[in-house]
DRENVEX-70179 format. One record per residue (C-alpha): x, y, z. Coordinates in steps of 0.05 Angstrom, whole numbers, padded with zeros to 5 digits, always signed. Each point is the difference from the previous one (the first is absolute). Example, Ala and Ser with C-alpha at 12.3 -4.5 7.8 and 13.67 -1.06 7.14 Angstrom:
BEGIN
+00246-00090+00156
+00027+00069-00013
END
This chain:
BEGIN
-00478-00257-00683
-00017-00066+00033
-00004+00000+00077
+00027-00067+00028
-00044-00049+00038
-00006+00006+00075
+00056-00043+00034
-00010-00053+00054
-00024+00017+00071
+00069-00001+00030
+00027+00048-00052
-00059+00047+00012
+00014-00005+00074
+00072+00020-00011
-00022+00061-00044
-00047+00021+00053
+00054-00009+00056
+00048+00038-00043
-00045+00061-00003
-00013-00006+00076
+00074-00006+00013
+00019+00060-00039
-00055+00040+00035
+00026-00019+00069
+00073+00011-00022
-00021+00072-00015
-00035+00011+00068
+00042+00043+00048
-00040-00017+00062
+00019-00076-00006
+00073-00018+00006
+00027-00027-00066
+00027-00060+00040
-00068-00017+00024
-00031+00004-00068
+00055-00044-00030
-00008-00052+00054
-00075+00002-00009
+00006-00013-00075
+00047-00059+00013
-00046-00030+00052
-00062+00008-00045
+00037-00033-00057
+00018-00060+00040
-00070-00005+00028
-00032+00001-00069
+00043-00056-00026
-00007-00040+00064
-00077+00003+00003
-00009-00002-00077
+00055-00044-00028
+00024+00017-00070
+00015-00051-00052
+00014+00014-00073
+00022-00051-00050
+00022-00047+00056
+00040+00052+00034
-00018+00018+00074
+00017+00068+00027
+00026-00014+00072
-00017+00059+00047
+00067-00008+00037
+00037+00015-00064
-00024+00072+00003
+00050+00011+00055
+00057-00009-00052
+00011+00075+00003
+00033-00003+00069
+00057-00037-00032
-00002+00032-00070
+00066+00021-00025
-00028+00068-00017
-00020+00014+00073
+00067-00026+00023
+00035+00049-00047
-00042+00057+00018
+00012-00011+00075
+00074-00009-00012
+00007+00063-00039
-00040+00039+00052
+00051-00024+00051
+00061+00020-00042
-00031+00068-00014
-00010+00009+00075
+00072-00017+00012
+00021+00054-00052
-00039+00051+00042
+00024-00023+00067
+00073+00002-00019
-00007+00065-00039
+00028-00033-00064
-00038+00051-00041
+00024+00062+00041
+00056+00020-00049
-00053+00008-00055
-00041+00042+00046
+00057+00044+00023
+00024+00014-00070
-00071+00017-00024
-00007+00048+00058
+00065+00035-00023
-00024+00002-00071
-00065+00034+00018
+00040+00061+00024
+00031+00008-00069
-00058-00007-00049
-00072-00020+00023
-00025-00015-00071
+00057-00048-00017
-00003-00029+00071
-00073-00017-00009
+00017-00039-00063
+00057-00037+00033
-00043-00016+00060
-00055-00028-00046
+00051-00043-00039
+00035-00026+00063
-00067-00015+00033
-00024-00038-00061
+00067-00038-00008
+00003-00021+00071
-00071-00024+00001
+00015-00048-00057
+00039-00043+00052
-00026+00022+00067
-00069+00004+00026
-00021+00073-00009
-00020+00010+00072
+00073+00006+00024
+00015+00047-00057
-00058+00047+00020
+00021-00005+00074
+00071+00022-00019
-00022+00059-00047
-00058+00030+00036
+00041+00030+00058
+00052+00024-00049
-00050+00036-00046
-00037+00028+00060
+00063+00026+00029
+00019+00034-00065
-00068+00033-00004
+00006+00027+00070
+00072+00024-00009
-00015+00035-00066
-00071+00022+00021
-00030-00033-00061
-00063-00041-00009
+00005-00077+00007
-00057-00012-00049
+00039-00002-00064
+00050-00047+00033
-00033-00054+00041
-00056-00027-00043
+00042-00005-00063
+00054-00036+00039
-00051-00050+00029
-00029-00013-00070
+00072-00007-00027
+00011-00059+00047
-00061-00034-00027
+00021+00010-00073
+00070-00028+00015
-00028-00060+00037
-00032-00030-00062
+00064-00006-00039
+00025-00067+00029
-00034-00063+00028
+00023+00020+00072
-00020+00072-00005
-00065-00011+00035
-00038-00059+00033
-00051+00009-00058
+00052-00018-00052
+00024-00061+00040
-00071-00025+00007
-00017+00009-00075
+00064-00036-00022
-00009-00058+00051
-00074-00012-00015
+00016-00002-00075
+00056-00049+00015
-00048-00042+00042
-00046-00006-00058
+00056-00032-00044
+00026+00061-00037
+00074+00013-00007
+00031+00038+00058
+00006+00075-00015
+00071+00022+00018
+00018+00058+00044
+00014+00048-00057
-00041-00032-00056
-00049+00057-00004
+00046+00055+00025
+00008+00033-00070
-00071+00022-00011
-00008+00016+00073
+00062+00044+00003
-00021+00038-00064
-00068+00013+00032
+00033+00018+00065
+00042+00055-00032
-00061+00028-00031
-00034+00000+00069
+00060+00032+00033
-00002+00057-00050
-00073+00010+00016
+00013+00000+00075
+00058+00047-00009
-00031+00051-00049
-00075-00004+00004
-00024-00030+00067
+00031+00054+00045
-00040+00052-00039
-00066-00038+00010
+00008-00003+00076
-00026+00059+00039
+00040+00026+00060
-00014-00042+00060
+00018+00015+00073
+00036-00058+00031
-00037-00033+00057
+00046+00035+00050
-00003+00074-00018
+00015+00023+00071
+00066-00025+00029
-00006+00032+00068
-00014-00046+00059
-00073-00008+00020
+00008-00026+00073
+00035+00034+00057
+00030-00031+00062
-00020+00038+00062
-00013-00006+00075
-00062+00018+00041
+00021+00019+00070
-00051-00018+00054
-00007+00059+00046
-00031+00002+00069
-00064+00030-00028
-00002-00046-00061
-00064-00042-00007
+00046-00059-00012
+00032+00004+00068
-00019-00063+00039
-00039-00033-00057
+00020-00063-00035
+00024-00004-00071
-00064-00034-00021
-00041+00059+00030
+00038+00054-00036
-00003-00039-00066
-00075+00003+00008
+00003+00077+00010
+00032+00003-00071
-00050-00049-00031
+00056-00050-00006
+00035+00045-00052
+00064+00008+00041
+00055-00053-00003
+00052+00004+00053
+00069-00026-00019
+00027+00000+00070
-00004+00038+00069
+00059+00038+00027
-00003+00000+00077
+00034+00051+00043
+00046+00012+00035
+00049-00038-00044
-00047-00005-00059
+00007-00074-00007
-00044-00030-00055
-00059-00043+00019
-00049-00038-00043
-00070+00031-00007
-00042-00058+00025
-00075+00014+00004
-00001+00000+00077
+00063+00041+00008
-00018+00062+00045
+00028+00065-00024
+00033+00047+00049
+00019+00074+00002
+00067+00008-00037
-00012-00058-00048
+00013+00012-00074
-00039-00037-00053
+00039-00012-00064
-00045+00009-00060
+00009+00001-00076
-00056+00037-00035
-00020+00055-00047
+00009+00071+00028
-00073+00015+00004
-00013-00065+00038
+00055+00011+00049
-00028+00070+00017
-00069-00031+00009
+00027-00054+00048
+00036+00056+00039
-00068+00039+00009
-00040-00065+00017
+00048-00025+00052
+00017+00071+00026
+00073-00019-00008
+00061+00040-00027
+00029-00018-00068
+00074-00006-00004
+00046-00015-00061
+00068-00021+00026
+00018+00044+00060
-00043+00059-00021
-00073+00015+00010
-00036+00006-00066
-00014+00072-00015
+00012+00053-00054
+00074+00002+00018
+00007-00075+00001
-00045-00032-00050
-00008-00074-00012
+00056-00032-00041
+00013-00068-00029
+00076+00000-00002
+00034-00058-00035
-00068-00026-00024
-00007-00023-00072
-00063-00010-00042
+00006-00054-00054
-00044-00044-00042
+00004-00077+00002
-00025-00037-00060
-00020-00073+00023
+00026-00047-00055
-00021-00073-00010
+00055-00029+00040
-00019+00037+00064
-00028-00038+00058
-00052+00055+00006
-00038-00022-00060
-00067-00030+00020
+00009+00020+00073
-00011+00062+00042
+00050+00046+00032
-00024-00025+00070
+00009-00073-00023
+00076+00012-00011
+00007+00051+00056
+00028+00050-00050
+00005+00060+00047
+00033-00041+00056
+00047-00037-00048
+00027+00062-00036
-00016+00057+00047
-00034+00035-00058
-00067+00039+00000
-00046-00012-00057
-00038+00063-00020
-00039-00020-00064
-00013-00056-00048
-00005+00011-00076
-00029-00052-00044
-00010+00005-00077
+00028+00069+00000
-00047+00029+00053
+00003+00010+00075
-00049-00047+00034
-00053+00035+00041
+00018-00031+00066
+00023+00031+00067
+00071-00009+00022
-00024-00044+00059
-00035-00047-00051
+00058-00010-00046
+00028-00059+00041
-00064-00040-00014
+00002+00006-00076
+00024-00062-00041
+00060+00021-00039
+00004-00012-00076
+00062-00005-00044
+00011+00070-00030
-00030+00037+00060
+00039+00061+00023
+00008+00017+00074
+00018+00069+00021
+00042-00008+00061
+00042+00044+00048
+00059-00020+00043
+00070+00024+00016
+00058-00010-00048
+00024-00064+00035
-00068-00031-00001
-00008+00017-00075
+00068-00029-00014
-00019-00066+00036
-00063-00003-00042
+00041+00008-00063
+00040-00063+00017
-00067-00039+00009
-00028-00047-00052
-00062+00015-00040
-00001+00076+00000
+00017+00053-00052
+00021+00063+00035
-00015+00065-00040
+00028+00060+00037
+00043+00033-00054
+00064-00013+00039
+00003-00076+00003
+00070-00030+00008
+00000-00059-00046
+00025-00063+00031
+00063-00033-00025
+00036-00059+00024
+00065-00041-00018
-00047-00056-00021
-00028+00040-00059
+00050-00024-00051
-00015-00072+00017
-00076+00011-00008
+00012+00034-00065
+00047-00055-00026
-00051-00054+00021
-00053+00035-00041
+00045+00003-00060
+00017-00076+00006
-00072-00018+00009
-00019+00036-00065
+00061-00020-00039
-00004-00074+00016
-00075-00001-00019
+00010+00041-00062
+00053-00046-00030
-00042-00062+00017
+00048-00033+00052
-00056-00002+00050
-00075+00019+00000
-00015+00065+00033
-00036-00036+00057
+00061-00039+00019
+00050+00056-00010
-00041+00049+00043
-00003-00051+00057
+00075-00009-00004
+00006+00074+00004
-00042+00002+00065
+00047-00052+00030
+00061+00040-00017
-00033+00062+00031
-00017-00039+00064
+00071-00030+00006
+00033+00068-00011
-00049+00031+00049
-00025+00052-00048
-00068-00017+00028
-00026-00047+00056
-00061-00043+00005
-00043+00054+00033
+00012+00043-00061
-00016-00056-00046
-00067-00009+00031
-00015+00075-00001
+00018+00004-00073
-00055-00049-00019
-00070+00024-00014
-00059-00047+00019
-00041+00044-00046
+00043-00017-00060
+00005-00074+00019
-00074-00011+00007
-00021+00041-00061
+00050-00039-00042
-00023-00069+00029
-00074+00016-00010
+00011+00028-00069
+00039-00061-00024
-00055-00045+00029
-00056+00039-00033
+00037+00001-00068
+00014-00075+00003
-00073-00014+00017
-00024+00045-00057
+00048-00036-00049
-00018-00071+00021
-00075+00010+00002
-00002+00037-00066
-00017+00069+00027
+00061+00031-00030
-00015-00032-00067
-00069+00030+00001
+00024+00068+00014
+00049-00006-00056
-00055-00024-00049
-00042+00062+00018
+00059+00046-00009
+00016-00033-00068
-00073+00006-00021
+00003+00075+00009
+00072+00010-00024
-00002-00049-00059
-00002+00056-00053
+00059+00036+00030
+00069-00008-00028
+00050-00037+00046
+00028+00066+00028
-00069+00025+00015
-00016-00065+00039
+00064+00007+00039
-00016+00073+00013
-00070-00016+00024
+00026-00054+00047
+00052+00048+00028
-00051+00054+00011
-00046-00047+00037
+00054-00018+00047
+00023+00072+00009
-00068+00019+00021
-00006-00059+00046
+00065+00010+00034
-00017+00072+00020
-00063-00025+00036
+00025-00065+00032
+00066-00033+00018
+00047-00004-00059
+00023-00069+00022
-00072-00026-00002
-00013+00031-00067
+00064-00029-00028
-00010-00072+00024
-00074+00000-00024
+00018+00032-00066
+00058-00045-00019
-00041-00064-00016
-00052+00043-00036
+00056+00030-00043
+00027-00071-00017
-00069-00026-00018
-00012+00062-00046
+00065-00011-00035
-00014-00075-00011
-00070+00014-00026
+00026+00049-00051
+00060-00044-00017
+00048+00058+00015
+00067+00001+00038
-00014-00005+00073
+00058+00041+00029
-00024+00071-00022
-00069-00015+00032
+00035-00021+00066
+00042+00065-00003
-00064+00040-00013
-00025-00026+00067
+00067+00013+00033
+00005+00071-00024
-00074+00016+00009
+00002-00021+00072
+00060+00045+00012
-00036+00062-00023
-00018+00019+00072
+00003+00075-00009
-00068+00030+00005
-00022-00013+00073
+00039+00004+00065
-00028-00068+00021
+00027-00034-00064
+00067-00012+00033
+00027+00007+00069
+00055+00049-00017
-00054+00047-00031
-00028+00006+00071
+00071+00018+00027
+00009+00053-00051
-00070+00028+00009
+00008+00008+00074
+00070+00030-00004
-00018+00051-00053
-00069+00017+00022
-00028-00021-00066
-00074-00009-00013
-00035-00058-00037
-00011+00047-00059
+00076+00009-00007
+00010-00071-00015
-00055+00002-00052
+00029+00063-00031
+00070-00028-00007
-00014-00076-00002
-00053-00005-00055
+00041+00033-00055
+00058-00045+00020
-00044-00061-00004
-00024+00020-00070
+00071+00015-00020
+00027-00067+00024
-00060-00038-00027
+00009+00026-00069
+00075-00007-00001
+00003-00070+00028
-00057-00024-00045
+00040+00025-00060
+00066-00027+00025
-00029-00070+00015
-00028-00002-00071
+00066+00023-00029
+00042-00050+00042
-00043-00063-00004
-00038+00002-00068
END
């Protein structure tokens, strides 16, 4: 085995920057958008301060911005918008309703059908809308039949990842790999060119998710085990002898260590509502409207020497506290939400929706913060908010963008525009599949039709886009291009070949796929795919082997995001909704990775050699 010579300084710098970038892409305390932008800025600074010339070719730093106009990014964004339109119009609702009916007949067959449908839809639609559609349905089925959600939710989420790798538009990863390979002068891979091996492997995966994975998963309590209301609306009546009589609102708040929050003051004799300004003086007969836990309400009653009322009755054994018409639901924050990257106070969540936030779950666990502090926490995509409100408030929240409501009784939205949105998706795919228009152009045409027919408006277009996806794609494309032009990718390929030279072709492909599979479960799959594609091409060229199976090894490997909840955003949605732990993904995901890795390695060798 001969280790290749050390490459030039720029190539070394790119290799070091790649390692640094992958480390920061993995960090949870730094927004992925910030890490991506930092990589892009550092790249431009390196080639500005230290110009790179090789064989008379100069790398212009501004050329690294090409990712913002890259057809892969245009297509990814366009398909995100079309997927968002399907959700907003309820185009997939008939599928959900029929599945819900089938679950009542045969749970075992229903799970199989659910997995197949989830995988099939994900071949053409971003899997996030599919998961958003199916999570409430499966949760509702579990609640109504009093069964465990564990055997349902995680297999369903993994099935969408399996189905997404069967076409070029199934995931943004696929689009990036195909586009980068095309940029490097290789023939364009068609939408269904690799579908045959992918579908065969997908059926093997579906069989595993149906028959084996549910048995590997322990029973998990959903993150909302108690569906009774936690907050109670009550009134503290200020008596003549009350310590609050004659004091200002600010003074009585100090008596409760600022723990009490007054919604309004009802002033006698007509009990008109007045706002609780800090300098408002309380009088005998005033009623303080408060929403709190029962024990807190009783404590405030004692501290202020007031009388606690619920409705028209004094709170006692005969008339206990009640929270009539109140509902407790979970809200999963999805990427399209305006909450991502902001706090509840920033968006005035409570004031806007009239909803009380009781708890925040992240990565499957309740965060150890007081209810008063939740408003100051920066919200991430995949976070779950436990909220309480009346039926009308919850219904209003369901109509809002950017939230997945899991309450076991969700009414799925449906509109007359749904057939139009579904037909647009069909045309976009069909026109691209037969070669009439490239997918980037056909998808943009589809968005124009959706706007003209008012299936979506421009506010929904902007909310469907993800700055995280945009910046990680741009930064990854720039880093991949710099690695290729400086020779960094060639050097990694030489090292890889030096270690794998004695392996047969299928062994080299399997090694490359395994390397990408490990990488994609640690960092962004898009970053892994874009960096891995030029390496795969260099390996194939050095070994004088067909290039396409090596490109597909990267594509498939970068899609094997099954073993960690952070590997893909829908994994986090499923984790929070099902109350899964990190170990559950390892328990069900690693066998699936091994199964898919072996199957796809064999199938690539059989189809391409």
